[in-house]
Each structure stands twice: as structure tokens, then as C-alpha cells.
DOTIPA-475994 format. One record per residue (C-alpha): residue number from 1; x, y, z. Coordinates in nm, 4 decimals. Each point is the difference from the previous one (the first is absolute). Layout:
! residues N
NUM;X;Y;Z
...
//
This chain:
! residues 391
1;4.6176;-4.6147;7.4050
2;-0.2826;-0.2296;0.1124
3;-0.0025;-0.3140;-0.2173
4;-0.2950;-0.2298;0.0680
5;0.0657;-0.3653;-0.0849
6;-0.2181;-0.1921;0.2474
7;-0.3715;-0.0202;0.0728
8;0.0455;0.1053;0.3617
9;0.1945;0.3130;-0.0966
10;-0.2625;0.0844;-0.2605
11;-0.2796;-0.0365;0.2558
12;0.1895;0.2336;0.2362
13;0.0382;0.2539;-0.2817
14;-0.3715;-0.0143;-0.0783
15;-0.0811;0.0618;0.3670
16;0.2151;0.3135;-0.0209
17;-0.1813;0.1135;-0.3128
18;-0.3391;-0.0335;0.1716
19;0.0613;0.3363;0.1692
20;0.0950;0.1875;-0.3173
21;-0.2483;0.2174;-0.1944
22;0.1740;-0.0893;-0.3267
23;0.2752;-0.2176;-0.1430
24;0.1852;0.0350;-0.3282
25;0.0438;-0.3189;-0.1997
26;0.1994;-0.1128;-0.3008
27;0.1040;-0.3369;-0.1371
28;0.2694;-0.1477;-0.2188
29;-0.0894;-0.2803;-0.2347
30;0.0974;-0.1786;-0.3200
31;-0.2394;-0.0744;-0.2850
32;0.1992;-0.0513;-0.3168
33;-0.0586;-0.3759;-0.0164
34;-0.3402;-0.0319;0.1672
35;-0.3595;0.1159;-0.0431
36;-0.0325;0.0866;0.3682
37;0.2649;0.2090;0.1731
38;0.2313;-0.1789;0.2426
39;0.0190;0.2027;0.3219
40;0.3603;0.0389;0.1194
41;-0.0011;0.2830;0.2576
42;-0.2517;0.2114;0.1899
43;0.1099;0.3397;0.1302
44;-0.1997;0.1775;0.2686
45;0.0516;0.3366;0.1691
46;-0.1866;0.2145;0.2522
47;0.0801;0.3360;0.1624
48;0.2396;-0.1501;0.2547
49;0.1492;-0.3006;-0.1765
50;0.0375;-0.2316;-0.2953
51;0.0461;-0.3687;-0.0731
52;0.0627;-0.2442;-0.2820
53;-0.1907;-0.3278;-0.0109
54;0.1528;-0.2945;-0.1870
55;-0.2891;-0.2092;-0.1360
56;0.2478;-0.2525;-0.1395
57;0.1424;-0.0811;0.3437
58;-0.0595;-0.3700;0.0821
59;-0.1549;0.0702;0.3418
60;-0.2577;0.2670;-0.0700
61;-0.3777;0.0137;-0.0327
62;-0.1384;0.3275;-0.1409
63;-0.3473;-0.0405;0.1552
64;0.0537;0.2670;0.2680
65;0.1102;0.2535;-0.2605
66;-0.2867;-0.0845;-0.2350
67;-0.2415;0.0422;0.2924
68;0.1537;0.3393;0.0761
69;-0.0707;0.1077;-0.3582
70;-0.3723;-0.0338;0.0794
71;-0.0030;0.1985;0.3251
72;-0.2318;0.2981;-0.0670
73;0.1725;0.2344;0.2453
74;0.3382;-0.0214;-0.1772
75;0.0363;0.1823;-0.3333
76;0.2249;-0.1863;-0.2455
77;0.2027;0.2398;-0.2135
78;0.1510;-0.1065;-0.3332
79;0.1646;0.1806;-0.2881
80;-0.1304;-0.1255;-0.3359
81;-0.1308;-0.2917;0.1996
82;-0.2008;-0.1991;-0.2507
83;0.2560;-0.2790;-0.0438
84;0.0706;-0.0188;0.3738
85;-0.3721;-0.0161;0.0760
86;-0.0467;-0.2690;-0.2637
87;0.2639;-0.2133;0.1714
88;-0.1682;0.0326;0.3395
89;-0.3385;-0.0702;-0.1580
90;0.1327;-0.3211;-0.1552
91;0.1426;-0.1064;0.3366
92;-0.3072;0.0726;0.2101
93;-0.2951;0.0361;-0.2372
94;-0.0591;0.3504;0.1375
95;0.1057;0.3506;-0.0996
96;0.1800;0.1901;0.2812
97;-0.2377;0.2472;0.1650
98;-0.0024;0.2928;0.0398
99;0.2638;0.1127;-0.2495
100;0.1638;0.3203;-0.1228
101;0.2207;0.0403;-0.3071
102;0.2479;0.2863;-0.0034
103;0.0360;-0.0097;-0.3787
104;-0.3734;0.0574;-0.0375
105;0.0018;0.2713;0.2667
106;0.2947;0.1727;-0.1666
107;-0.2083;0.0368;-0.3167
108;-0.2261;0.2539;0.1726
109;0.2772;0.1647;0.2000
110;0.1927;0.1513;-0.2896
111;0.2561;-0.2769;-0.0629
112;-0.1131;-0.0998;-0.3490
113;-0.1065;-0.3297;-0.1498
114;0.1241;-0.3298;0.1496
115;0.2996;0.1459;0.1801
116;0.2605;-0.2594;0.0958
117;0.0807;-0.0692;0.3628
118;0.3542;0.1313;-0.0439
119;-0.1187;0.3286;-0.1472
120;-0.2638;0.0417;0.2697
121;0.2597;-0.0557;0.2735
122;0.2309;0.2493;-0.1646
123;-0.2785;0.2589;-0.0269
124;-0.1312;-0.0381;0.3551
125;0.2944;-0.1285;0.2058
126;0.2788;0.1601;-0.2080
127;0.1792;-0.3347;-0.0135
128;0.1316;-0.1719;-0.3131
129;-0.0372;-0.3751;0.0385
130;0.2790;-0.2390;-0.0951
131;-0.1194;-0.2187;-0.2896
132;0.3000;-0.2345;-0.0174
133;-0.1944;-0.3037;0.1293
134;-0.3162;0.0430;-0.2062
135;0.0839;-0.2967;-0.2264
136;0.0563;-0.2404;0.2905
137;-0.1360;-0.3531;-0.0293
138;-0.1984;0.0136;0.3246
139;-0.0633;-0.3747;-0.0020
140;0.3663;-0.0834;0.0613
141;0.1313;-0.0565;0.3521
142;0.1864;0.1262;0.1859
143;-0.0653;0.3652;-0.0772
144;0.2766;0.2482;0.0722
145;-0.0415;0.2724;0.2620
146;0.0070;0.2759;-0.2618
147;-0.2806;-0.1747;-0.1895
148;-0.2180;-0.0154;0.3104
149;0.0755;0.3648;0.0791
150;-0.0968;0.0930;-0.3557
151;-0.3292;-0.1892;0.0324
152;-0.0800;0.1595;0.3363
153;0.0279;0.3516;-0.1414
154;-0.3055;-0.0782;-0.2135
155;-0.2115;0.0341;0.3147
156;0.1948;0.2172;0.2446
157;-0.0207;0.3168;-0.2104
158;-0.3558;-0.0914;-0.0910
159;-0.1009;0.0900;0.3565
160;0.0877;0.3673;-0.0526
161;-0.1425;-0.0010;-0.3533
162;-0.3324;-0.1260;0.1325
163;-0.0075;0.2607;0.2786
164;0.0674;0.2805;-0.2485
165;-0.2618;-0.1152;-0.2499
166;-0.2622;-0.0682;0.2666
167;0.0528;0.3478;0.1430
168;-0.0271;0.1553;-0.3491
169;-0.3227;-0.1881;-0.0738
170;-0.1533;0.1162;0.3275
171;0.1122;0.3622;-0.0356
172;-0.1350;0.0234;-0.3557
173;-0.3060;-0.2179;0.0691
174;0.0899;-0.2446;-0.2759
175;-0.0546;-0.3350;0.1744
176;-0.3070;-0.0681;-0.2142
177;0.2028;0.0692;-0.3165
178;0.1773;-0.3345;0.0392
179;-0.2827;-0.1916;0.1675
180;-0.1136;-0.1647;-0.3234
181;0.3521;-0.1052;-0.0990
182;0.0674;-0.1513;0.3444
183;-0.3317;-0.1836;-0.0177
184;0.1004;-0.1420;-0.3375
185;0.3309;-0.1131;0.1514
186;-0.1961;-0.1776;0.2734
187;-0.2265;-0.1827;-0.2444
188;0.0652;-0.3756;0.0133
189;-0.0941;-0.0436;-0.3664
190;0.3122;0.1962;-0.0969
191;0.2179;-0.2829;0.1317
192;-0.1963;-0.3001;-0.1270
193;0.1115;-0.1485;-0.3325
194;-0.2696;0.0510;-0.2629
195;0.0498;-0.2544;-0.2814
196;-0.3347;0.0839;-0.1637
197;0.1093;0.3578;-0.0679
198;0.3675;-0.0669;-0.0730
199;-0.0665;0.0501;-0.3741
200;-0.0816;0.3665;0.0575
201;0.3691;0.0700;0.0675
202;0.1081;-0.1378;-0.3385
203;0.0401;0.2450;-0.2880
204;-0.1501;-0.1057;-0.3327
205;-0.1495;0.1422;-0.3180
206;-0.2532;-0.2732;-0.0832
207;-0.3553;0.0315;0.1269
208;-0.1978;-0.2892;-0.1475
209;-0.2238;-0.1943;0.2405
210;0.1910;-0.3263;-0.0463
211;0.3373;0.1658;0.0516
212;-0.1111;0.1658;0.3238
213;-0.1501;-0.3204;0.1340
214;0.3126;-0.2037;-0.0779
215;0.2343;0.2688;0.1372
216;-0.2006;0.0162;0.3238
217;0.0154;-0.3782;0.0437
218;0.3730;-0.0170;-0.0797
219;0.0819;0.2842;0.2402
220;-0.2009;-0.1649;0.2777
221;0.1696;-0.3342;-0.0661
222;0.3465;0.1610;0.0159
223;-0.0827;0.1854;0.3231
224;-0.1318;-0.3124;0.1724
225;0.3023;-0.2019;-0.1122
226;0.2376;0.2664;0.1305
227;-0.1810;0.0015;0.3357
228;-0.0051;-0.3787;0.0275
229;0.3725;-0.0362;-0.0675
230;0.0985;0.3360;0.1596
231;0.1890;0.1163;-0.3069
232;-0.0062;0.3311;-0.1918
233;-0.2689;-0.0157;-0.2660
234;0.2296;0.1384;-0.2707
235;0.2170;-0.3116;0.0347
236;-0.2952;-0.2097;-0.1176
237;-0.0861;0.2076;-0.3068
238;0.0470;0.3704;-0.0682
239;-0.2937;0.2291;-0.0811
240;0.0781;0.0240;-0.3711
241;-0.0056;-0.3781;-0.0296
242;-0.3461;-0.0150;0.1581
243;-0.1163;0.2591;-0.2532
244;0.1482;-0.2024;-0.2875
245;-0.1716;-0.3171;0.1194
246;-0.3343;0.1738;0.0546
247;0.0099;0.1514;-0.3481
248;0.0154;-0.3470;-0.1578
249;-0.1987;-0.1933;0.2644
250;0.1660;-0.3362;-0.0796
251;-0.2072;-0.3082;0.0787
252;0.2697;-0.2643;-0.0512
253;0.3756;-0.0450;0.0112
254;0.0398;0.0528;-0.3739
255;-0.1740;0.3396;0.0170
256;0.1879;0.0961;0.3173
257;0.3310;-0.0598;-0.1768
258;-0.0950;0.2704;-0.2530
259;-0.0172;0.2708;0.2684
260;0.2659;0.2617;-0.0595
261;0.3205;-0.0494;0.2050
262;-0.1385;-0.2774;0.2174
263;0.2808;-0.2366;0.1124
264;-0.0231;-0.3592;-0.1202
265;0.0475;-0.1355;0.3529
266;-0.3060;0.1956;0.1125
267;-0.2102;-0.1459;-0.2819
268;0.1094;-0.3570;0.0738
269;0.0054;0.0222;0.3796
270;-0.2381;0.0324;0.2917
271;-0.0391;0.3729;-0.0578
272;-0.1264;-0.0621;-0.3502
273;-0.2618;-0.2411;0.1284
274;-0.1189;0.2506;0.2616
275;-0.0093;0.2812;-0.2576
276;-0.2192;-0.2053;-0.2325
277;-0.2314;-0.0901;0.2872
278;-0.0382;0.3701;0.0840
279;-0.0688;0.0944;-0.3628
280;-0.2565;-0.2780;-0.0392
281;-0.1766;0.1123;0.3167
282;-0.0153;0.3532;-0.1340
283;-0.1361;-0.0774;-0.3461
284;-0.2671;-0.2283;0.1436
285;-0.1426;0.2518;0.2463
286;-0.2574;0.2700;-0.0834
287;0.1505;0.3428;-0.0606
288;-0.0639;0.2416;0.2855
289;-0.1409;0.3444;-0.0743
290;0.1704;0.1206;0.3165
291;0.3340;-0.1013;-0.1499
292;-0.0737;0.2122;-0.3047
293;-0.0945;0.2964;0.2204
294;0.3236;-0.0245;0.1968
295;0.2043;-0.0073;-0.3190
296;-0.1926;0.2924;-0.1488
297;0.0541;0.2056;0.3146
298;0.3714;-0.0022;-0.0745
299;-0.0401;0.1531;-0.3461
300;-0.2803;0.2539;0.0375
301;0.0142;0.2867;-0.2477
302;-0.1474;0.3405;0.0802
303;-0.1175;0.2759;-0.2370
304;0.2711;0.2388;-0.1288
305;-0.1634;0.2950;0.1798
306;0.0071;-0.1876;0.3304
307;0.3584;-0.1112;-0.0672
308;0.1031;0.3656;-0.0261
309;-0.1711;0.0741;0.3316
310;0.1834;-0.2923;0.1609
311;0.3301;0.1658;-0.0931
312;-0.1144;0.3271;0.1584
313;-0.1116;-0.1883;0.3126
314;0.3433;-0.1619;0.0234
315;0.1562;0.3463;0.0066
316;-0.2524;0.1165;0.2569
317;0.0679;-0.3079;0.2129
318;0.3744;0.0637;-0.0132
319;-0.0445;0.3636;0.1035
320;-0.2387;-0.0674;0.2889
321;0.2033;-0.2957;0.1257
322;0.3207;0.2026;0.0070
323;-0.1731;0.2870;0.1757
324;-0.1271;-0.2377;0.2691
325;0.3240;-0.2014;0.0287
326;-0.1745;-0.3255;-0.0833
327;0.0857;-0.2606;-0.2633
328;-0.2414;0.0303;-0.2925
329;-0.0591;-0.3772;-0.0288
330;-0.1584;0.0073;0.3468
331;-0.2474;0.2630;-0.1155
332;-0.1111;-0.1448;-0.3336
333;0.1035;-0.2625;-0.2520
334;-0.0404;-0.0105;-0.3787
335;-0.3410;-0.1657;0.0162
336;-0.1258;0.2575;0.2508
337;0.0993;0.2773;-0.2402
338;-0.1622;-0.1765;-0.2961
339;-0.3234;-0.0401;0.1942
340;-0.0018;0.3692;0.0922
341;0.0647;0.1003;-0.3609
342;-0.2852;-0.2213;-0.1246
343;-0.2385;0.0922;0.2824
344;-0.0091;-0.3568;0.1318
345;-0.0414;-0.1160;0.3602
346;0.0171;0.3465;0.1590
347;-0.1677;-0.1224;0.3195
348;0.2420;-0.2894;0.0532
349;0.3214;0.1306;-0.1554
350;0.2598;0.0074;0.2844
351;0.1582;0.3157;-0.1469
352;-0.3298;0.1825;0.0569
353;-0.0494;-0.1058;0.3611
354;0.1241;0.1047;0.3458
355;0.3408;0.1725;0.0180
356;0.0715;-0.0734;-0.3654
357;-0.3013;0.2110;-0.0956
358;0.1287;0.2877;0.2120
359;0.3453;0.0170;-0.1563
360;-0.0740;-0.1166;-0.3560
361;-0.3491;-0.1304;-0.0760
362;-0.1881;0.3279;0.0240
363;0.2480;0.1653;-0.2368
364;-0.0262;-0.2913;-0.2448
365;-0.3785;0.0302;-0.0085
366;0.0281;0.3760;-0.0484
367;0.2253;-0.0538;-0.3026
368;-0.2436;-0.2490;-0.1475
369;-0.2775;0.2566;0.0365
370;0.2095;0.2805;-0.1481
371;0.0131;0.1821;0.3333
372;0.3755;0.0016;0.0644
373;0.3249;0.1097;-0.1634
374;0.3676;-0.0713;0.0534
375;0.2143;0.3097;-0.0190
376;0.3415;0.1291;0.0985
377;-0.0118;0.2763;0.2615
378;0.2918;0.2348;-0.0652
379;-0.0215;0.1589;0.3433
380;0.0093;-0.3351;0.1791
381;0.2305;-0.1506;-0.2630
382;-0.2013;-0.3156;0.0206
383;-0.2729;-0.1882;-0.1846
384;-0.3464;0.0503;0.1512
385;-0.3417;-0.1521;-0.0586
386;-0.2842;0.2514;-0.0224
387;-0.3605;-0.1112;0.0342
388;-0.2884;0.2348;-0.0668
389;-0.2913;-0.1540;0.1854
390;-0.0970;-0.0482;0.3616
391;0.1108;-0.3361;0.1437
//
């Protein structure tokens, strides 16, 4: 096992990787007590070798590795890599490039939705991975040999998984099927904290202009505070407490104390002062029409007739996705189906473009026009979609 604990050894490893067409990468980290993940291990493999990098070693500088992540001639392969990529983005300010995600690729290669690494290895390599070290605290040193061996398997079998999936994509000409998803994974905005839109992740049932404005300001305040102190945002205040505060919009300590379930120490302390400052900012700013539009977009109702068609389109999507061995969520989402049912955005709807049109979109449009039926073929013993027009 190659364990890299010094800068010179890491630079030698990166020189070796310069000649490889691809490398598989995984990381181990802890995040329970922080806003940003603490990187504890980096595992790397290539067709002829593998190594573990210890970023917590006292004599190591990760610059050579971070530079390697930007080399355009080396493909960086992850499995469900969003969190790993986020860590490297926070370290370097850049997203690794180019990248490939085997979980995304597996979704168009017949392995179902969001398959785990262990299940993918079992399906492709016929190996059942040992999970006994999965709850390891990777920040503690020293790590035992069996823990390091466990971590290394997260990239060694990934080499063969990548080769299999890449070959499948080429044979079935499906590279473009995952192009959009890989581009989204490469988008820097995915990894940047977005305090201004943090409120959109909070569930609520109140939609008044003042409530929305206060909730937005409180959510942004909590996000920025969590970032500044590198602590989980839920340890500051939970979502339901933000909703309770926004519903009352307290402007002073007396009113804040009336908020349901708010702790007295929060009201009297520094948090209480910051909460009141956020609420006062919100109630003294003009209400944004854009804010109202964003909130409305989450609760759009469609006509009953269109709602019935949406249900039929869901069935159609399930059938066509299964027939093409692709996960349905990659083909169309709920909003795509609603737009088709209502006749909205046909020219820009992703489900009606490119490969999605070929396997689903054209059938969805035919149903909307009354030019298709779903039926069970007794001779084939399968459900088929019949269209009666020329495509």
C-alpha cells in the first residue's frame, strides 16, 4: 500500500499520474460539527496502481495534487462525486476538470437510480465489499491498516467499473445522454454557498409578502453565520424556528420572546440581537416581486384535465425508461411533465429535446394530441406504445 505523507512523495505520485488517461478518486472526510467538510484522506487509483494521500500529515502540501486535478488530459473519475468535488473546490477555488461520475453513468446503463458504490462493484466486479470500517472517524490518527485498506477499495474497484461503463456508453452511443448531468456537476455555482436563496429549501405554509421577506433575510443571516464560524447551520436555529420567527416578525425583544418554542437564552443573547436586526432589515426593505414569483413557482396548480394527463405521462415515462434501461428522472422531472400536459415551453422543455425526445418526448406529444395508446400485447407479453401518425 502506497501511503503518501510528504510533499515530495506527493509530487512524485503526481508525476506518475501525468501519464495516465484517467484516475479514480475518492475522499474521506468529517462534517458533523462544521459547515465545511474537513478532508481526512484522499484515495487515488489508476490502471496499474493506487495510493492514499494523508492531507492531515504535518509535512504535506496538496498543491501538486490540486494542480493535477486541472490537467485536461487526465480524466478524473468519481462515484457520486459531488461532495468530493466540493471539497476540492473549496481547497483550490476550481472544480476538477474533466470529470466523470460512475453513478451518473450507471443511470443510463441499466443499473437504476443512484446506485451505491458497493452495489455497483458487486454488479460489475462480482465482489462484495467489506463495510466494517464505514463508521470510522477518519480524522483520528493513527489509522489502522485495515481502515486504510477499506478506504483504498473505494477507488481500486472503481477502475474496472469506469472501464465497463465507458465501454457500454460507447457501444450504445449514450455518451451524450449524461453530458448535461456531467456539465451540471462541473458547474462552479453548485459548490458556492448561496445565502440569498437559502430560504427556498425551507418548507412552510405561509405565503404573505412580509413573511417571505423576513424568512429570506433570516435564512441568509443563518447561512452567513454558519459560514463565518464554520458550524452546521441547524446548530444555530432549526428551520421550523425560522418559520416561527418569520410568521410573527418580531421587532423587539419582548415580541421575540413570544415566538413559539424559542429558548430564553436565544432571546436574551447575541443570537436574539442578530435575529432582530435581520427582521428589522426585512420589514424595512421593499417587497420583491421576484420573491413572490419564486414562492409561487413552488405551489403552481394545474387544471384537473392536465393533472390527469400528467399521471398518464408518468406511466409512459416509466415504461419508456424501463425499455431503454435509463433512470426516468434523467429523462424528465415533474415540472417537465406538467409543462407537456399544459402545452407550455415545448421548444425549450428538456424532455422534448435531443435523445430525450427520441425515447420519450415524441410519445408524450403524441399522447397529448390523442395520437397514441398504451396497450398490453398478449403475443409479446409486454406493454407497448402505439402511435398512429408519421413521425
